[in-house]
mmCIF file of the N, C-alpha and C atoms, coordinates in Angstrom:
data_MODEL
# 
_entry.id   MODEL 
# 
loop_
_atom_site.group_PDB 
_atom_site.id 
_atom_site.type_symbol 
_atom_site.label_atom_id 
_atom_site.label_alt_id 
_atom_site.label_comp_id 
_atom_site.label_asym_id 
_atom_site.label_entity_id 
_atom_site.label_seq_id 
_atom_site.pdbx_PDB_ins_code 
_atom_site.Cartn_x 
_atom_site.Cartn_y 
_atom_site.Cartn_z 
_atom_site.occupancy 
_atom_site.B_iso_or_equiv 
_atom_site.pdbx_formal_charge 
_atom_site.auth_seq_id 
_atom_site.auth_comp_id 
_atom_site.auth_asym_id 
_atom_site.auth_atom_id 
_atom_site.pdbx_PDB_model_num 
ATOM 1   N N  . UNK A 1 1  ? -7.225  25.360 29.377 1.00 0.00 ? 1  UNK A N  1 
ATOM 2   C CA . UNK A 1 1  ? -7.514  25.286 27.987 1.00 0.00 ? 1  UNK A CA 1 
ATOM 3   C C  . UNK A 1 1  ? -6.709  26.211 27.512 1.00 0.00 ? 1  UNK A C  1 
ATOM 4   N N  . UNK A 1 2  ? -5.878  25.776 26.406 1.00 0.00 ? 2  UNK A N  1 
ATOM 5   C CA . UNK A 1 2  ? -4.822  26.561 25.751 1.00 0.00 ? 2  UNK A CA 1 
ATOM 6   C C  . UNK A 1 2  ? -5.617  27.696 24.949 1.00 0.00 ? 2  UNK A C  1 
ATOM 7   N N  . UNK A 1 3  ? -5.237  28.833 24.959 1.00 0.00 ? 3  UNK A N  1 
ATOM 8   C CA . UNK A 1 3  ? -5.946  30.075 24.136 1.00 0.00 ? 3  UNK A CA 1 
ATOM 9   C C  . UNK A 1 3  ? -5.797  30.000 22.472 1.00 0.00 ? 3  UNK A C  1 
ATOM 10  N N  . UNK A 1 4  ? -6.797  29.249 21.730 1.00 0.00 ? 4  UNK A N  1 
ATOM 11  C CA . UNK A 1 4  ? -6.598  29.019 20.441 1.00 0.00 ? 4  UNK A CA 1 
ATOM 12  C C  . UNK A 1 4  ? -7.877  29.985 19.838 1.00 0.00 ? 4  UNK A C  1 
ATOM 13  N N  . UNK A 1 5  ? -7.737  29.662 18.640 1.00 0.00 ? 5  UNK A N  1 
ATOM 14  C CA . UNK A 1 5  ? -9.148  30.215 17.936 1.00 0.00 ? 5  UNK A CA 1 
ATOM 15  C C  . UNK A 1 5  ? -10.671 29.970 18.209 1.00 0.00 ? 5  UNK A C  1 
ATOM 16  N N  . UNK A 1 6  ? -10.523 28.635 18.480 1.00 0.00 ? 6  UNK A N  1 
ATOM 17  C CA . UNK A 1 6  ? -11.946 28.208 18.932 1.00 0.00 ? 6  UNK A CA 1 
ATOM 18  C C  . UNK A 1 6  ? -12.029 27.872 20.713 1.00 0.00 ? 6  UNK A C  1 
ATOM 19  N N  . UNK A 1 7  ? -11.179 28.345 21.333 1.00 0.00 ? 7  UNK A N  1 
ATOM 20  C CA . UNK A 1 7  ? -11.322 27.853 22.712 1.00 0.00 ? 7  UNK A CA 1 
ATOM 21  C C  . UNK A 1 7  ? -12.299 28.051 23.517 1.00 0.00 ? 7  UNK A C  1 
ATOM 22  N N  . UNK A 1 8  ? -13.328 29.087 23.124 1.00 0.00 ? 8  UNK A N  1 
ATOM 23  C CA . UNK A 1 8  ? -14.444 29.578 23.661 1.00 0.00 ? 8  UNK A CA 1 
ATOM 24  C C  . UNK A 1 8  ? -15.500 28.450 23.058 1.00 0.00 ? 8  UNK A C  1 
ATOM 25  N N  . UNK A 1 9  ? -15.443 28.354 21.883 1.00 0.00 ? 9  UNK A N  1 
ATOM 26  C CA . UNK A 1 9  ? -16.285 27.267 21.303 1.00 0.00 ? 9  UNK A CA 1 
ATOM 27  C C  . UNK A 1 9  ? -16.255 25.976 21.569 1.00 0.00 ? 9  UNK A C  1 
ATOM 28  N N  . UNK A 1 10 ? -14.878 25.406 21.995 1.00 0.00 ? 10 UNK A N  1 
ATOM 29  C CA . UNK A 1 10 ? -14.403 23.937 22.413 1.00 0.00 ? 10 UNK A CA 1 
ATOM 30  C C  . UNK A 1 10 ? -15.116 24.018 24.195 1.00 0.00 ? 10 UNK A C  1 
ATOM 31  N N  . UNK A 1 11 ? -14.922 24.944 24.719 1.00 0.00 ? 11 UNK A N  1 
ATOM 32  C CA . UNK A 1 11 ? -15.480 25.033 26.226 1.00 0.00 ? 11 UNK A CA 1 
ATOM 33  C C  . UNK A 1 11 ? -16.556 24.906 26.085 1.00 0.00 ? 11 UNK A C  1 
ATOM 34  N N  . UNK A 1 12 ? -17.789 25.684 25.658 1.00 0.00 ? 12 UNK A N  1 
ATOM 35  C CA . UNK A 1 12 ? -18.820 25.513 25.110 1.00 0.00 ? 12 UNK A CA 1 
ATOM 36  C C  . UNK A 1 12 ? -18.940 23.813 24.940 1.00 0.00 ? 12 UNK A C  1 
ATOM 37  N N  . UNK A 1 13 ? -18.921 23.156 24.027 1.00 0.00 ? 13 UNK A N  1 
ATOM 38  C CA . UNK A 1 13 ? -18.938 22.034 23.468 1.00 0.00 ? 13 UNK A CA 1 
ATOM 39  C C  . UNK A 1 13 ? -18.650 20.936 24.676 1.00 0.00 ? 13 UNK A C  1 
ATOM 40  N N  . UNK A 1 14 ? -17.627 21.253 25.520 1.00 0.00 ? 14 UNK A N  1 
ATOM 41  C CA . UNK A 1 14 ? -17.230 20.276 26.371 1.00 0.00 ? 14 UNK A CA 1 
ATOM 42  C C  . UNK A 1 14 ? -18.199 20.713 27.809 1.00 0.00 ? 14 UNK A C  1 
ATOM 43  N N  . UNK A 1 15 ? -18.561 21.726 27.771 1.00 0.00 ? 15 UNK A N  1 
ATOM 44  C CA . UNK A 1 15 ? -20.053 21.944 28.694 1.00 0.00 ? 15 UNK A CA 1 
ATOM 45  C C  . UNK A 1 15 ? -21.159 21.229 28.757 1.00 0.00 ? 15 UNK A C  1 
ATOM 46  N N  . UNK A 1 16 ? -21.512 20.986 27.362 1.00 0.00 ? 16 UNK A N  1 
ATOM 47  C CA . UNK A 1 16 ? -22.867 20.564 27.173 1.00 0.00 ? 16 UNK A CA 1 
ATOM 48  C C  . UNK A 1 16 ? -22.556 19.101 26.553 1.00 0.00 ? 16 UNK A C  1 
ATOM 49  N N  . UNK A 1 17 ? -21.410 18.367 26.324 1.00 0.00 ? 17 UNK A N  1 
ATOM 50  C CA . UNK A 1 17 ? -20.792 17.436 25.835 1.00 0.00 ? 17 UNK A CA 1 
ATOM 51  C C  . UNK A 1 17 ? -21.922 16.038 26.463 1.00 0.00 ? 17 UNK A C  1 
ATOM 52  N N  . UNK A 1 18 ? -21.892 15.769 27.546 1.00 0.00 ? 18 UNK A N  1 
ATOM 53  C CA . UNK A 1 18 ? -22.668 14.531 28.075 1.00 0.00 ? 18 UNK A CA 1 
ATOM 54  C C  . UNK A 1 18 ? -23.995 14.844 28.082 1.00 0.00 ? 18 UNK A C  1 
ATOM 55  N N  . UNK A 1 19 ? -24.820 16.077 27.983 1.00 0.00 ? 19 UNK A N  1 
ATOM 56  C CA . UNK A 1 19 ? -26.142 16.320 27.921 1.00 0.00 ? 19 UNK A CA 1 
ATOM 57  C C  . UNK A 1 19 ? -26.804 16.091 26.335 1.00 0.00 ? 19 UNK A C  1 
ATOM 58  N N  . UNK A 1 20 ? -25.378 16.439 25.449 1.00 0.00 ? 20 UNK A N  1 
ATOM 59  C CA . UNK A 1 20 ? -25.877 15.880 24.133 1.00 0.00 ? 20 UNK A CA 1 
ATOM 60  C C  . UNK A 1 20 ? -25.848 14.716 23.824 1.00 0.00 ? 20 UNK A C  1 
ATOM 61  N N  . UNK A 1 21 ? -25.058 14.025 24.373 1.00 0.00 ? 21 UNK A N  1 
ATOM 62  C CA . UNK A 1 21 ? -24.820 12.495 24.087 1.00 0.00 ? 21 UNK A CA 1 
ATOM 63  C C  . UNK A 1 21 ? -25.858 11.830 23.896 1.00 0.00 ? 21 UNK A C  1 
ATOM 64  N N  . UNK A 1 22 ? -26.969 11.771 25.025 1.00 0.00 ? 22 UNK A N  1 
ATOM 65  C CA . UNK A 1 22 ? -28.137 11.524 24.982 1.00 0.00 ? 22 UNK A CA 1 
ATOM 66  C C  . UNK A 1 22 ? -29.109 11.540 23.809 1.00 0.00 ? 22 UNK A C  1 
ATOM 67  N N  . UNK A 1 23 ? -28.978 12.422 23.240 1.00 0.00 ? 23 UNK A N  1 
ATOM 68  C CA . UNK A 1 23 ? -29.714 12.790 22.400 1.00 0.00 ? 23 UNK A CA 1 
ATOM 69  C C  . UNK A 1 23 ? -29.628 13.266 20.897 1.00 0.00 ? 23 UNK A C  1 
ATOM 70  N N  . UNK A 1 24 ? -27.935 13.567 20.899 1.00 0.00 ? 24 UNK A N  1 
ATOM 71  C CA . UNK A 1 24 ? -27.351 13.739 19.433 1.00 0.00 ? 24 UNK A CA 1 
ATOM 72  C C  . UNK A 1 24 ? -26.026 13.232 19.194 1.00 0.00 ? 24 UNK A C  1 
ATOM 73  N N  . UNK A 1 25 ? -25.822 11.919 20.135 1.00 0.00 ? 25 UNK A N  1 
ATOM 74  C CA . UNK A 1 25 ? -24.598 11.116 19.638 1.00 0.00 ? 25 UNK A CA 1 
ATOM 75  C C  . UNK A 1 25 ? -24.405 10.725 18.375 1.00 0.00 ? 25 UNK A C  1 
ATOM 76  N N  . UNK A 1 26 ? -23.112 11.180 17.704 1.00 0.00 ? 26 UNK A N  1 
ATOM 77  C CA . UNK A 1 26 ? -22.850 10.707 16.527 1.00 0.00 ? 26 UNK A CA 1 
ATOM 78  C C  . UNK A 1 26 ? -23.458 12.234 15.504 1.00 0.00 ? 26 UNK A C  1 
ATOM 79  N N  . UNK A 1 27 ? -24.155 12.949 16.087 1.00 0.00 ? 27 UNK A N  1 
ATOM 80  C CA . UNK A 1 27 ? -24.570 14.086 15.219 1.00 0.00 ? 27 UNK A CA 1 
ATOM 81  C C  . UNK A 1 27 ? -23.967 15.372 15.411 1.00 0.00 ? 27 UNK A C  1 
ATOM 82  N N  . UNK A 1 28 ? -23.935 16.660 14.646 1.00 0.00 ? 28 UNK A N  1 
ATOM 83  C CA . UNK A 1 28 ? -22.903 17.441 14.532 1.00 0.00 ? 28 UNK A CA 1 
ATOM 84  C C  . UNK A 1 28 ? -23.745 18.876 14.994 1.00 0.00 ? 28 UNK A C  1 
ATOM 85  N N  . UNK A 1 29 ? -22.856 19.572 15.842 1.00 0.00 ? 29 UNK A N  1 
ATOM 86  C CA . UNK A 1 29 ? -23.673 20.968 16.502 1.00 0.00 ? 29 UNK A CA 1 
ATOM 87  C C  . UNK A 1 29 ? -22.760 22.185 15.897 1.00 0.00 ? 29 UNK A C  1 
ATOM 88  N N  . UNK A 1 30 ? -23.350 23.282 15.534 1.00 0.00 ? 30 UNK A N  1 
ATOM 89  C CA . UNK A 1 30 ? -22.397 24.703 15.304 1.00 0.00 ? 30 UNK A CA 1 
ATOM 90  C C  . UNK A 1 30 ? -22.414 25.646 16.364 1.00 0.00 ? 30 UNK A C  1 
ATOM 91  N N  . UNK A 1 31 ? -21.052 25.730 16.636 1.00 0.00 ? 31 UNK A N  1 
ATOM 92  C CA . UNK A 1 31 ? -21.205 26.840 18.104 1.00 0.00 ? 31 UNK A CA 1 
ATOM 93  C C  . UNK A 1 31 ? -20.127 27.846 17.317 1.00 0.00 ? 31 UNK A C  1 
ATOM 94  N N  . UNK A 1 32 ? -20.950 29.059 17.726 1.00 0.00 ? 32 UNK A N  1 
ATOM 95  C CA . UNK A 1 32 ? -19.851 30.393 17.881 1.00 0.00 ? 32 UNK A CA 1 
ATOM 96  C C  . UNK A 1 32 ? -19.865 31.173 18.995 1.00 0.00 ? 32 UNK A C  1 
ATOM 97  N N  . UNK A 1 33 ? -18.825 31.562 19.466 1.00 0.00 ? 33 UNK A N  1 
ATOM 98  C CA . UNK A 1 33 ? -18.511 32.222 20.973 1.00 0.00 ? 33 UNK A CA 1 
ATOM 99  C C  . UNK A 1 33 ? -19.139 31.090 21.794 1.00 0.00 ? 33 UNK A C  1 
ATOM 100 N N  . UNK A 1 34 ? -20.490 31.661 22.588 1.00 0.00 ? 34 UNK A N  1 
ATOM 101 C CA . UNK A 1 34 ? -21.077 30.997 23.259 1.00 0.00 ? 34 UNK A CA 1 
ATOM 102 C C  . UNK A 1 34 ? -22.490 30.476 22.921 1.00 0.00 ? 34 UNK A C  1 
ATOM 103 N N  . UNK A 1 35 ? -22.766 30.740 21.513 1.00 0.00 ? 35 UNK A N  1 
ATOM 104 C CA . UNK A 1 35 ? -23.818 30.495 21.011 1.00 0.00 ? 35 UNK A CA 1 
ATOM 105 C C  . UNK A 1 35 ? -24.056 29.486 20.235 1.00 0.00 ? 35 UNK A C  1 
ATOM 106 N N  . UNK A 1 36 ? -24.814 28.454 20.217 1.00 0.00 ? 36 UNK A N  1 
ATOM 107 C CA . UNK A 1 36 ? -25.321 27.322 19.793 1.00 0.00 ? 36 UNK A CA 1 
ATOM 108 C C  . UNK A 1 36 ? -26.319 27.211 19.113 1.00 0.00 ? 36 UNK A C  1 
ATOM 109 N N  . UNK A 1 37 ? -26.225 26.999 17.721 1.00 0.00 ? 37 UNK A N  1 
ATOM 110 C CA . UNK A 1 37 ? -27.635 26.563 16.640 1.00 0.00 ? 37 UNK A CA 1 
ATOM 111 C C  . UNK A 1 37 ? -28.372 25.603 16.967 1.00 0.00 ? 37 UNK A C  1 
ATOM 112 N N  . UNK A 1 38 ? -29.336 25.888 17.767 1.00 0.00 ? 38 UNK A N  1 
ATOM 113 C CA . UNK A 1 38 ? -30.618 24.851 18.393 1.00 0.00 ? 38 UNK A CA 1 
ATOM 114 C C  . UNK A 1 38 ? -30.567 23.655 17.161 1.00 0.00 ? 38 UNK A C  1 
ATOM 115 N N  . UNK A 1 39 ? -30.508 22.663 17.922 1.00 0.00 ? 39 UNK A N  1 
ATOM 116 C CA . UNK A 1 39 ? -30.429 21.248 17.407 1.00 0.00 ? 39 UNK A CA 1 
ATOM 117 C C  . UNK A 1 39 ? -29.217 20.609 16.904 1.00 0.00 ? 39 UNK A C  1 
ATOM 118 N N  . UNK A 1 40 ? -29.612 19.099 16.475 1.00 0.00 ? 40 UNK A N  1 
ATOM 119 C CA . UNK A 1 40 ? -28.514 18.344 16.029 1.00 0.00 ? 40 UNK A CA 1 
ATOM 120 C C  . UNK A 1 40 ? -28.543 18.247 14.512 1.00 0.00 ? 40 UNK A C  1 
ATOM 121 N N  . UNK A 1 41 ? -27.362 17.903 13.854 1.00 0.00 ? 41 UNK A N  1 
ATOM 122 C CA . UNK A 1 41 ? -27.628 17.879 12.332 1.00 0.00 ? 41 UNK A CA 1 
ATOM 123 C C  . UNK A 1 41 ? -26.957 16.524 11.885 1.00 0.00 ? 41 UNK A C  1 
ATOM 124 N N  . UNK A 1 42 ? -27.339 15.654 10.877 1.00 0.00 ? 42 UNK A N  1 
ATOM 125 C CA . UNK A 1 42 ? -27.088 14.430 10.820 1.00 0.00 ? 42 UNK A CA 1 
ATOM 126 C C  . UNK A 1 42 ? -25.583 14.323 9.955  1.00 0.00 ? 42 UNK A C  1 
ATOM 127 N N  . UNK A 1 43 ? -25.184 16.017 9.558  1.00 0.00 ? 43 UNK A N  1 
ATOM 128 C CA . UNK A 1 43 ? -24.197 15.358 8.273  1.00 0.00 ? 43 UNK A CA 1 
ATOM 129 C C  . UNK A 1 43 ? -23.583 16.812 8.895  1.00 0.00 ? 43 UNK A C  1 
ATOM 130 N N  . UNK A 1 44 ? -22.017 16.993 8.459  1.00 0.00 ? 44 UNK A N  1 
ATOM 131 C CA . UNK A 1 44 ? -21.172 18.227 8.793  1.00 0.00 ? 44 UNK A CA 1 
ATOM 132 C C  . UNK A 1 44 ? -21.927 19.070 7.684  1.00 0.00 ? 44 UNK A C  1 
ATOM 133 N N  . UNK A 1 45 ? -22.174 18.843 6.752  1.00 0.00 ? 45 UNK A N  1 
ATOM 134 C CA . UNK A 1 45 ? -22.724 19.879 5.536  1.00 0.00 ? 45 UNK A CA 1 
ATOM 135 C C  . UNK A 1 45 ? -23.820 20.929 6.017  1.00 0.00 ? 45 UNK A C  1 
ATOM 136 N N  . UNK A 1 46 ? -24.696 19.829 6.687  1.00 0.00 ? 46 UNK A N  1 
ATOM 137 C CA . UNK A 1 46 ? -26.031 20.434 7.275  1.00 0.00 ? 46 UNK A CA 1 
ATOM 138 C C  . UNK A 1 46 ? -25.904 21.197 8.464  1.00 0.00 ? 46 UNK A C  1 
ATOM 139 N N  . UNK A 1 47 ? -24.875 21.070 9.406  1.00 0.00 ? 47 UNK A N  1 
ATOM 140 C CA . UNK A 1 47 ? -24.508 22.179 10.421 1.00 0.00 ? 47 UNK A CA 1 
ATOM 141 C C  . UNK A 1 47 ? -23.736 23.019 9.916  1.00 0.00 ? 47 UNK A C  1 
ATOM 142 N N  . UNK A 1 48 ? -22.739 22.813 8.800  1.00 0.00 ? 48 UNK A N  1 
ATOM 143 C CA . UNK A 1 48 ? -22.541 24.083 8.361  1.00 0.00 ? 48 UNK A CA 1 
ATOM 144 C C  . UNK A 1 48 ? -23.028 25.058 7.334  1.00 0.00 ? 48 UNK A C  1 
ATOM 145 N N  . UNK A 1 49 ? -23.928 24.678 6.942  1.00 0.00 ? 49 UNK A N  1 
ATOM 146 C CA . UNK A 1 49 ? -25.097 25.555 6.177  1.00 0.00 ? 49 UNK A CA 1 
ATOM 147 C C  . UNK A 1 49 ? -25.853 26.499 7.321  1.00 0.00 ? 49 UNK A C  1 
ATOM 148 N N  . UNK A 1 50 ? -26.347 25.320 8.199  1.00 0.00 ? 50 UNK A N  1 
ATOM 149 C CA . UNK A 1 50 ? -27.146 25.955 9.700  1.00 0.00 ? 50 UNK A CA 1 
ATOM 150 C C  . UNK A 1 50 ? -26.584 27.197 9.957  1.00 0.00 ? 50 UNK A C  1 
ATOM 151 N N  . UNK A 1 51 ? -24.844 27.218 10.380 1.00 0.00 ? 51 UNK A N  1 
ATOM 152 C CA . UNK A 1 51 ? -24.045 27.825 11.060 1.00 0.00 ? 51 UNK A CA 1 
ATOM 153 C C  . UNK A 1 51 ? -23.912 29.045 10.261 1.00 0.00 ? 51 UNK A C  1 
ATOM 154 N N  . UNK A 1 52 ? -23.745 28.783 9.005  1.00 0.00 ? 52 UNK A N  1 
ATOM 155 C CA . UNK A 1 52 ? -23.821 30.115 7.708  1.00 0.00 ? 52 UNK A CA 1 
ATOM 156 C C  . UNK A 1 52 ? -25.110 31.080 7.823  1.00 0.00 ? 52 UNK A C  1 
ATOM 157 N N  . UNK A 1 53 ? -26.187 30.146 7.868  1.00 0.00 ? 53 UNK A N  1 
ATOM 158 C CA . UNK A 1 53 ? -27.502 30.856 7.929  1.00 0.00 ? 53 UNK A CA 1 
ATOM 159 C C  . UNK A 1 53 ? -27.420 31.792 9.254  1.00 0.00 ? 53 UNK A C  1 
ATOM 160 N N  . UNK A 1 54 ? -27.333 31.232 10.353 1.00 0.00 ? 54 UNK A N  1 
ATOM 161 C CA . UNK A 1 54 ? -27.025 31.842 11.726 1.00 0.00 ? 54 UNK A CA 1 
ATOM 162 C C  . UNK A 1 54 ? -26.325 32.819 12.143 1.00 0.00 ? 54 UNK A C  1 
ATOM 163 N N  . UNK A 1 55 ? -24.694 32.581 11.588 1.00 0.00 ? 55 UNK A N  1 
ATOM 164 C CA . UNK A 1 55 ? -23.639 33.402 12.082 1.00 0.00 ? 55 UNK A CA 1 
ATOM 165 C C  . UNK A 1 55 ? -23.384 34.273 10.805 1.00 0.00 ? 55 UNK A C  1 
ATOM 166 N N  . UNK A 1 56 ? -23.416 34.082 9.628  1.00 0.00 ? 56 UNK A N  1 
ATOM 167 C CA . UNK A 1 56 ? -23.156 34.601 8.273  1.00 0.00 ? 56 UNK A CA 1 
ATOM 168 C C  . UNK A 1 56 ? -21.817 34.038 8.262  1.00 0.00 ? 56 UNK A C  1 
ATOM 169 N N  . UNK A 1 57 ? -21.077 34.697 6.915  1.00 0.00 ? 57 UNK A N  1 
ATOM 170 C CA . UNK A 1 57 ? -19.863 34.528 6.945  1.00 0.00 ? 57 UNK A CA 1 
ATOM 171 C C  . UNK A 1 57 ? -18.276 35.067 7.305  1.00 0.00 ? 57 UNK A C  1 
ATOM 172 N N  . UNK A 1 58 ? -18.911 36.304 7.862  1.00 0.00 ? 58 UNK A N  1 
ATOM 173 C CA . UNK A 1 58 ? -18.056 37.104 8.179  1.00 0.00 ? 58 UNK A CA 1 
ATOM 174 C C  . UNK A 1 58 ? -16.943 36.917 9.713  1.00 0.00 ? 58 UNK A C  1 
ATOM 175 N N  . UNK A 1 59 ? -17.348 35.767 10.429 1.00 0.00 ? 59 UNK A N  1 
ATOM 176 C CA . UNK A 1 59 ? -16.516 35.210 11.531 1.00 0.00 ? 59 UNK A CA 1 
ATOM 177 C C  . UNK A 1 59 ? -16.469 33.656 11.173 1.00 0.00 ? 59 UNK A C  1 
ATOM 178 N N  . UNK A 1 60 ? -15.277 33.092 11.940 1.00 0.00 ? 60 UNK A N  1 
ATOM 179 C CA . UNK A 1 60 ? -15.496 31.356 12.258 1.00 0.00 ? 60 UNK A CA 1 
ATOM 180 C C  . UNK A 1 60 ? -16.441 31.184 13.236 1.00 0.00 ? 60 UNK A C  1 
ATOM 181 N N  . UNK A 1 61 ? -16.680 29.917 12.973 1.00 0.00 ? 61 UNK A N  1 
ATOM 182 C CA . UNK A 1 61 ? -17.549 29.223 13.844 1.00 0.00 ? 61 UNK A CA 1 
ATOM 183 C C  . UNK A 1 61 ? -17.180 27.882 13.775 1.00 0.00 ? 61 UNK A C  1 
ATOM 184 N N  . UNK A 1 62 ? -17.207 26.961 14.894 1.00 0.00 ? 62 UNK A N  1 
ATOM 185 C CA . UNK A 1 62 ? -17.217 25.616 15.079 1.00 0.00 ? 62 UNK A CA 1 
ATOM 186 C C  . UNK A 1 62 ? -17.702 24.643 14.730 1.00 0.00 ? 62 UNK A C  1 
ATOM 187 N N  . UNK A 1 63 ? -17.729 23.643 13.643 1.00 0.00 ? 63 UNK A N  1 
ATOM 188 C CA . UNK A 1 63 ? -19.000 22.446 13.513 1.00 0.00 ? 63 UNK A CA 1 
ATOM 189 C C  . UNK A 1 63 ? -18.073 21.275 14.150 1.00 0.00 ? 63 UNK A C  1 
ATOM 190 N N  . UNK A 1 64 ? -18.900 20.615 14.886 1.00 0.00 ? 64 UNK A N  1 
ATOM 191 C CA . UNK A 1 64 ? -18.110 19.592 15.770 1.00 0.00 ? 64 UNK A CA 1 
ATOM 192 C C  . UNK A 1 64 ? -19.097 18.458 16.022 1.00 0.00 ? 64 UNK A C  1 
ATOM 193 N N  . UNK A 1 65 ? -18.544 17.389 15.762 1.00 0.00 ? 65 UNK A N  1 
ATOM 194 C CA . UNK A 1 65 ? -19.572 15.920 15.591 1.00 0.00 ? 65 UNK A CA 1 
ATOM 195 C C  . UNK A 1 65 ? -19.282 15.379 17.313 1.00 0.00 ? 65 UNK A C  1 
ATOM 196 N N  . UNK A 1 66 ? -20.571 15.482 17.720 1.00 0.00 ? 66 UNK A N  1 
ATOM 197 C CA . UNK A 1 66 ? -20.768 14.938 18.920 1.00 0.00 ? 66 UNK A CA 1 
ATOM 198 C C  . UNK A 1 66 ? -20.529 13.300 19.685 1.00 0.00 ? 66 UNK A C  1 
ATOM 199 N N  . UNK A 1 67 ? -19.420 13.336 20.224 1.00 0.00 ? 67 UNK A N  1 
ATOM 200 C CA . UNK A 1 67 ? -18.703 11.831 20.600 1.00 0.00 ? 67 UNK A CA 1 
ATOM 201 C C  . UNK A 1 67 ? -18.509 11.766 22.099 1.00 0.00 ? 67 UNK A C  1 
ATOM 202 N N  . UNK A 1 68 ? -18.628 10.471 22.477 1.00 0.00 ? 68 UNK A N  1 
ATOM 203 C CA . UNK A 1 68 ? -17.676 10.253 24.058 1.00 0.00 ? 68 UNK A CA 1 
ATOM 204 C C  . UNK A 1 68 ? -16.472 10.682 24.092 1.00 0.00 ? 68 UNK A C  1 
ATOM 205 N N  . UNK A 1 69 ? -15.928 10.001 23.086 1.00 0.00 ? 69 UNK A N  1 
ATOM 206 C CA . UNK A 1 69 ? -14.208 10.611 22.912 1.00 0.00 ? 69 UNK A CA 1 
ATOM 207 C C  . UNK A 1 69 ? -13.968 10.620 21.187 1.00 0.00 ? 69 UNK A C  1 
ATOM 208 N N  . UNK A 1 70 ? -12.812 11.464 21.434 1.00 0.00 ? 70 UNK A N  1 
ATOM 209 C CA . UNK A 1 70 ? -12.482 11.689 20.154 1.00 0.00 ? 70 UNK A CA 1 
ATOM 210 C C  . UNK A 1 70 ? -12.161 10.628 19.314 1.00 0.00 ? 70 UNK A C  1 
ATOM 211 N N  . UNK A 1 71 ? -12.248 10.481 18.031 1.00 0.00 ? 71 UNK A N  1 
ATOM 212 C CA . UNK A 1 71 ? -11.780 9.303  17.226 1.00 0.00 ? 71 UNK A CA 1 
ATOM 213 C C  . UNK A 1 71 ? -10.262 9.895  16.772 1.00 0.00 ? 71 UNK A C  1 
ATOM 214 N N  . UNK A 1 72 ? -9.694  8.830  16.830 1.00 0.00 ? 72 UNK A N  1 
ATOM 215 C CA . UNK A 1 72 ? -8.184  9.031  16.318 1.00 0.00 ? 72 UNK A CA 1 
ATOM 216 C C  . UNK A 1 72 ? -7.817  8.657  15.033 1.00 0.00 ? 72 UNK A C  1 
ATOM 217 N N  . UNK A 1 73 ? -7.171  9.339  14.208 1.00 0.00 ? 73 UNK A N  1 
ATOM 218 C CA . UNK A 1 73 ? -6.993  8.802  12.546 1.00 0.00 ? 73 UNK A CA 1 
ATOM 219 C C  . UNK A 1 73 ? -5.391  9.176  12.215 1.00 0.00 ? 73 UNK A C  1 
ATOM 220 N N  . UNK A 1 74 ? -5.042  7.799  11.943 1.00 0.00 ? 74 UNK A N  1 
ATOM 221 C CA . UNK A 1 74 ? -3.465  7.710  11.691 1.00 0.00 ? 74 UNK A CA 1 
ATOM 222 C C  . UNK A 1 74 ? -3.466  7.884  10.148 1.00 0.00 ? 74 UNK A C  1 
ATOM 223 N N  . UNK A 1 75 ? -2.456  8.923  9.622  1.00 0.00 ? 75 UNK A N  1 
ATOM 224 C CA . UNK A 1 75 ? -2.043  9.168  8.053  1.00 0.00 ? 75 UNK A CA 1 
ATOM 225 C C  . UNK A 1 75 ? -0.706  8.895  8.168  1.00 0.00 ? 75 UNK A C  1 
ATOM 226 N N  . UNK A 1 76 ? -0.407  8.017  7.052  1.00 0.00 ? 76 UNK A N  1 
ATOM 227 C CA . UNK A 1 76 ? 0.894   8.047  6.998  1.00 0.00 ? 76 UNK A CA 1 
ATOM 228 C C  . UNK A 1 76 ? 1.581   7.877  5.569  1.00 0.00 ? 76 UNK A C  1 
# 
């Protein structure tokens, strides 16, 4: 995986994706480095708020929706 701002978080997400699909498909998770906020969140805003409470605003963290495959959006 290419080294990017969220490469560690994306690796953690991929490691857990299959397990999360059973109980959290379509829900959101918040991850910083290798730390995952416990639980799944129904909305992006809920996951963002949980991440801010857990990690603060001093460093970035990833909020990502749990899907089997990533949706593709076309913008023209």
